[in-house]
N, C-alpha and C positions, 0 to 999 in steps of 0.2 A: 556434580557429574559434568564431564567435559562433553563438547559437542560430538567429538569422535566416538566416545563411549555410547552416547545416546543414539547416534546413527547406526552403530554396530548392533545395538539391541533392537532398534526399530527394524533393521534389515533382517535380523535373525527371526523376529516374529513373522515378518512377511514371507520369508523363505519357508518357514514351517507351515504357514497357511497354504502356500502354493503347493508344497509337497503333499499336504493332507488332501487337497482337492484333486491334484493330478495323479498322484501315485496311489493313495489309499482310498480314493473315491469317497471321501467325506463330503457331505452336502456343503455347498458354499456357505449357506446360512450358518451352519455350526462352525465351519472352519474360520470364517471371518469373525464371528462372535468370540470364538476361542482365542484368536490372535489378539483381539481387543482386550480381553480379560487378562491374557498373559502380559500384555504391555502395561496394564495397570500395576502389575507387580514389578516388572522389570524397570519401569520408569519412576517408580516410587510414589504412585498416587496413594494418598492416605486411605487406610482401610475404611474409615467411616464415610468417605466421600464416594466410594465405588458404586453403591446402589443408585445414588442420585445421578452419577455420570452415565451409568447404563440406561436409566430411565429417561433421562433428558435426550440422549442420543437416539434411542429407539423410538420414543414418542414423537420426536420432531418430524420424522418422515410421514407419520400418519396425519399429523396436523397440517402438513404442507402439500405434498405431491401425490399421495396415495390415490386419491379419487381421480386425479387426472390420468394416472396409469390405468386405473380400472376402466374409465370411460374410453380411453384410447384403444385398449385391448378389445373392448366390447364392439366398438365401431369396426375394427378390423375383422372380428369374427362374423359380424352381420354381412359385411361386404364379401367375405369368403363364402359363406353359406348360401347367400342369395344369388350369387353369380355376379355381384357388383364388381369384384376384382377382374373377372374375365371381361366384363363390359368395358371397363377402363382400358384394358389391354387392346380390345378390338377397336376402340375409338382411336387410339394412337396408331394402330396398324393401318387403319384406313387413311390416315393423313400422310404418313411417311413410309409405310411398310414396303410397298412395291419397289420403289426406286432405291431405298436405303434400308435394307432389312436389318443390318447390324445396329444402325442408329435407332430404328424403331424398337428393337428388343431392349436396347439400353434405356431408352426413355420409358418404355413400358415398365421395366423393372424399377426404375427410379420413382415412378408415380405409385405403383402398386405397393411398394414396401413402406410408404409413408404411414399407412394405417395397418398393413398386414405384415406379419413376421416374414423375414426373407426366406426361411426354409419353406413355409407354406406357400409363399408367393411363387417360388420357383416351381414347385410341384403343380400349382394351378396353371401357370402361364407357359411352361415349357412346351406343351403341345402346339401352341401357336407358333413358337419358333421352329418346331419340326415341320409344320405345315408351310411356313415361309420358305424354309430350306428346300422342301420338295418342289414348290412352285417356281423357285428361282434356279433350281438345278445346282445348288451349292452344298458344301459340307455343313452339317448342322453345328459343328463344334464352334466356329466363330460366333454364331448367333447365341449359343448356350452360354459362352463366356461373357458376351456382351450383356445378356440378361442377368447373369450372376453379378457382374460389376454394378449394374444399375440398382439392383435390389440391395446390395451390400452398402452402397454409398449412402442412400437415404436411411438405411437401417441404423447406422452409427452416428449420423449427423442431424437428422431432422425429427423433432417432435411432431406428432404424438407417439412415435415409436418409444417404447418404455425406457430403453437405455438413455437416450438423450434427455427425455423428460425427467428421469430420476436425477441425472447429473445436473441439470439446470436447477432443480429444487435444492440439491445438496450444496451448491455453491451460492445460493441465495437469489436465484433468478426465477423463482416460481411465478412471480408477477411480471416477468419480462420475457415470457416465452416467445413473443413475436420477434424479439431481437435474435434469439437463438434460432428460430425457424428461418429468418432471413439470412443470417450468416451460414447456417447449415445448408440452405439451398445453394448459395453461391459456392461454398467450398466443395460440396459434394459434386456439383456439376463440373467445376474446374478439374477435380481429381479424375473425372471420367474421360477427359480429353486424351491423356496418354493411354488410358485403358482401351479407348476406342481403336487407336492405332495398333496397340499390342494385340488385341483380339484379331485384327485383320491379318497380322503377320504370323503369329504363332498358330492361329486356328487353321491355316492352310497347311501347316507342317505336321499337324497331329491327325492321325487316322481315327475316324469315328468308330466307336464300338457299337455293336448291336444292343438296342435297349427297347424295352416295351414302353408303351405310353405311360406317362407318370400317373395319370388319372383315368381309370377305365370309364368308358362312356356312360355306364350305368350309375357311376358315382359322381359324375361331373355336374356341378351346379348349373342351373338354367342360365345360359349365356345371353338370353334375349332380354335381360335386365336393361333398363334405361341407363345409358351412360351419364346423362345429366343428373339423374337421381343418385348415381353412384359417386359422382364428383362432389355432390352437395356436402356430405359429411366431412370431406377433406377441406373444401374451400371455406365453408361457413365459419368454423372457429377462427380461421386466420382473419376473415373479414371482421368478426366481432372483436377480436383482440386489437385489430387496427383501429376500429372505432373507439375503443377504450383509450388507446394512445392519443388519438386525435382530441378526445374530450379533455385530456390533461394538458394539451398544448394550445388549443384554440378556444377563444372565448365564445361561449354559446349559452343559451338559456339554462338556468340552473337545473330545471327538471330534466331536460334532454341530456345534459351532461351527466346527471346522476344515473340515468338509464344506461347510457353508453358505457359509463364506468363500471356499472354492475355487470352488464353483459360481456364486457371486455376482460373480466377476471377469468383466468384460464380454466378454473374449475367450472364456472358457469358456462363459458363458451363451449367447453367439451361436453357438458351435460346437454346443451341445446343441440350440438352436433349429433350426439347419441340419439336424441329424440327425433332428429331429422331422418334417422335410419328407419323409423317405423313405417313410413309409406312404402319403402322397399319391401319390407316383410309382408305388408298387406297386398301389394301388387303381385308378389310371387306366391301368395297364398301360404305364407309360412309364419303368420303371426302366432299360430298355435305352438310353434317350435321356439318361440322367443325365450321361454323359461329355460329350455335345455341349452340354448346358445349362451344365455347369461351364465348358467351354471358352469359350462365349459370355459367361458371367458374368465370367471373368477378363479377357476383352478389354474389357468395360465398366468393370470396377473398376481395371484397370491405369492408364489415363490419369488417373483421379481420384487414385490413390495417388501417381503421379509428379508431378502438378501440386501435390499437397499437400506432397510432399517438396521440390520447388523452392521452395515457400512457406516451408518450414522453413529453407532456406538463407537466404532473405531475412530471416527473423526473426533468425537467428544473426548475420548481418551487422550488423543494427541494434544488437544487443547488443555485438558485438565492436568496433564503431567508436566507441563512447562517445557515440553519438547520444542514448541515453536519459539519460545523465548531464546533458547539456545541457538536455534537456526538464525534468529534475528541478530544475535550478537556476533556470529562468525559464519554467516551464510553467504558470503560474497560469491563463492564458486557456484552455489545453487542459483543465486540471483542472476548470475551471468548466463546460465542456461535458459532462463526465461520460460517460454511456453514449451520448450523442448523437454523440460523436466517432467511435467505430467504426461507428455507423449511417451517418454521412455518407460515410466512406471506402467502405463496402460499397455504398451507393447510387450513388456516382459510378462505381465499377467496374462495377456491374450495368448502369446506364444506358449506359455507354460501350461495353461489349463483349458484353452480352447474357446471359452464362452466370451463373446464380445460384451454381452450385457453385464456379466460379472466383472470383467475388466473395467468397464465404464463406471459402474456404481462403486466399486472398491476404490478406484483412483480418485473419484470425485469426493468420496467420504474422507480420504486422507487430506485432500486440499482444504475442505471446510468452506465456510461462507466468506465472501469477499468483504462483507460488512463487519465481520468479527475480528477485532484487533488481535485476538489470540490464535487465529487460524494460520495454517500454512499459506493460504492465499495472501494474507497480510504480510507474512514474513518474506514472501517472494515479490511483494510489491504490486499484487493484483488487487486493487482496492476500488475499482469502478465497475459498473455493469458491463461496459464494453470489454474490459480486461477479463472479467469473469466469463463472458460469452466466448472469448477467444480461448480461454482455458478449456471450456467444454468442447470446443472444436478440436483442440490438441489432444484431449482425451479420446475423442472419437477417432481421430487419425491413428492413435496408438492402438485402439481396439480393433482396427482392421489389419494390423501388421503383426503377424500374418496368419492366413487361414491354411492349416495343414491337417495332418491325420487325426489330431485330437479334437477337431472342430466338426460338429455334426453337419454344418453347412458344406464343408469340403466334400463329404460323402454324398450329400444330396445332389450337389452340382455334378460330381463325377458319375454318380450312379444313374441319375435321371437324365443327365445331359449328354450321355453317350461318349464320355471321356474315360479312357482306360485308367485304372488306378495308378499305374506306373507313370502316366503322363500328368497326373494331378499336380505334382510339385512344379513342373515347368510350365504349367498353365495357370491353375487357380492360385497356387502359393506365390508364384512370381508376380502375377497380376496384382494381388492384394498388397504385396511389398511395394510395387511401383505406385499404386494408388495412395498408400499410407505415407510414403516418403514425399510424394508430390504434395499431398495435403499439408504436411507439417512444414514444408518449405514455404508454401503460400501463407500459412498461418503465422509463421515466424516473421515473414516480410510484412504482413499486415500489422503485427504487433509492433515491429520496429517503426513503422510509419505512423500508426494511430495512437500509440500509447506514450 
């Protein structure tokens, strides 16, 4: 089989997957798994090997990153239900809100969306933006767009948000999450700079629509939650993972190093962070609801884990079929694209089917692990932890390019943010395009300098 034939067959399977999700509303889990199985036939995987390929690809996710996704989702749910997310927002508002309301809303969104899904974060925090707009006598539209940008940036770039966590695990960085968090923080903040100026210009040109408060007062969580207690589950795992990295680099007593290394493992760090949420529940007198919150979190995390696992099957098929070997033999054009290649794949998937998480996990599964000589990562020359982390960033950039009518977040922002649907494309869609392109330019420059 020639590389051109292999690329055509690969593209055909991916197109069928996208059409199944976007046009026929097939669940992404089934669509991705179906595309993987179709590829086994198209690319000539021996019939006897198919069960092992599927089992290996599917099971790898559960042995690697699944628990981290569950703990991250549970932390976000606790912060959401106890009012911790609102407390974080109020803390930022007190520091920068009065003089720089757009900056305040952007930073609020960026912080809140690290543990909380961007859709939920917007619904929870948008009343603060409306309050700021009333007090400053300005249109709420720039503030709502700034909030949307901040939420979206950390949603696609920074663990423990499920998409970036899953991508990190699938490219072999499950034990290097601190590197992904650090790069994600830098890239996401830099991508917000043009978004900040954009929201100021376009926001004044768009007439605000009448909209009711996103969260009725009777349903809003208690915002008297301690901001320090709300910050703890976000900061604690980062500190623990940093200590684990220090233990590997600095000579220290063996017993202390062993403890730091243990606590620095992402699954342990996230478990400790989840346990640190319990005082929040106790203080808010909600410990009795912990079961229900956990149950709801598992329902949220479950589909993400299974979609990620289906993506793992797709990645395993790509390796088992010998497709990567063909790319290595005649893949100079793809190698020349560098990190732009995974960006383009993620951007196509995002624009076609709407979900950033699906775009991230599917693209990461295609790329495979940087340490696997048979993976797409290896074929394209991404064979170090830093290179793999930059690929995760490129995938995240693609997964925000662009948000439009098939994206639920697009409708959350326009509906709850007081933006008329007809203005959504020149506000939300254009803003996410600017952010995504800015991010991939920065990532490509970083790759050219550092790799």
